[in-house]
Structures are given as C-alpha cells and as structure tokens.
C-alpha positions in Angstrom: -18.8 5.3 -26.8 -21.5 3.4 -24.9 -19.5 2.9 -21.7 -17.8 6.3 -21.8 -21.0 8.2 -22.4 -22.9 6.4 -19.7 -20.1 6.5 -17.1 -19.5 10.2 -17.7 -23.3 11.1 -17.6 -25.2 12.3 -14.6 -25.9 8.7 -13.7 -22.2 7.8 -13.5 -23.1 4.2 -14.6 -24.2 2.0 -17.4 -27.8 0.6 -17.1 -26.3 -2.7 -15.7 -24.4 -0.8 -13.0 -27.5 1.3 -12.2 -29.4 -2.0 -11.7 -26.7 -3.2 -9.3 -26.6 0.3 -7.6 -22.9 0.7 -8.3 -21.1 3.5 -10.1 -17.8 4.5 -11.6 -15.9 7.5 -10.0 -12.4 8.8 -10.0 -10.0 8.1 -7.2 -11.2 11.3 -5.4 -14.8 10.1 -5.5 -15.6 12.7 -8.2 -17.8 11.8 -11.2 -15.9 10.7 -14.3 -15.4 13.0 -17.1 -15.6 11.6 -20.7 -11.8 11.4 -21.1 -11.2 9.4 -17.9 -14.2 7.2 -18.8 -12.8 6.5 -22.2 -9.4 5.7 -20.7 -11.1 3.2 -18.4 -12.8 1.6 -21.4 -9.5 1.3 -23.3 -7.8 0.0 -20.2 -10.4 -2.9 -20.2 -8.8 -3.9 -23.5 -5.5 -4.5 -21.7 -7.3 -6.3 -18.9 -8.8 -8.6 -21.5 -5.6 -9.2 -23.4 -3.6 -10.2 -20.3 -6.6 -12.0 -18.7 -5.4 -11.3 -15.2 -6.4 -7.7 -15.4 -9.9 -8.4 -14.0 -8.8 -11.0 -11.5 -6.3 -8.7 -9.7 -9.3 -6.8 -8.3 -9.7 -9.6 -5.8 -6.2 -8.8 -4.4 -6.0 -5.0 -4.4 -7.0 -3.0 -1.3 -9.5 -0.8 -3.3 -10.7 -3.8 -5.4 -9.5 -2.2 -8.6 -8.9 -4.1 -11.8 -6.0 -3.2 -14.1 -8.2 -0.9 -16.1 -9.2 1.0 -13.0 -5.6 1.4 -11.9 -4.6 2.7 -15.3 -7.5 5.3 -15.3 -7.4 6.1 -11.6 -11.0 5.1 -11.1 -13.1 3.1 -8.7 -16.4 1.2 -9.0 -18.3 1.5 -5.8 -21.7 1.2 -4.2 -23.8 4.4 -4.6 -24.7 4.5 -0.9 -21.0 4.3 0.0 -20.2 7.1 -2.6 -22.8 9.4 -1.0 -21.2 8.7 2.4 -17.7 9.6 1.1 -19.0 12.8 -0.5 -20.5 13.8 2.9 -17.1 13.3 4.6 -15.4 15.4 1.9 -17.9 18.2 2.4 -17.4 18.3 6.1 -13.6 18.3 5.6 -13.9 21.2 3.1 -16.0 23.2 5.6 -13.5 22.6 8.4 -10.6 23.9 6.2 -12.3 27.2 5.6 
C-alpha cells in the first residue's frame, strides 16, 4: 500500500523519489492511478524474482525495468515531466 498510495497521490512519488526529484508516471506522462501504481508494485516482485528485472533498465530506450514495462510506467525527472506536459498541451491546442 505504501508505494501505491504515494505514487498515485498528488506528489506522484514516494518520499525517497521526492528527495531525488523524480516521479512515477504512465507511458503518456499522466499521473498514476492507484491500480497502475499497484501493478507497478507487484511487477517489482517479478523483477526481484528474476533478478535481471531491474538491470534491464540500463539497456532499454526509456530506461524501464521489467516492472515498468509490465505496468506501462516510467520514472522520470520532475523537470523533464513538466516539459513533456507543456509539449502535450501545445499539441492539444493545435489539434482544436
């Protein structure tokens, strides 16, 4: 519950992630809902079992671990997230 509640809160991060100025979001850069945050947590169990689940983040283009791929999530810098959100807002305005 700890990880799922914090990552689906308005902070989008656990206290440790907040200290590092990173946050968990979905693959469309939207805040996580509780269900996806819980899926990410349970996916971490698979990453731990296989061991390589965390290491593969070093070789994937979006730096996702196995648990992030399972839940379609990303962990990113908060400043980068704000920049991505601005691009999305501009795109949405242009489509109107």
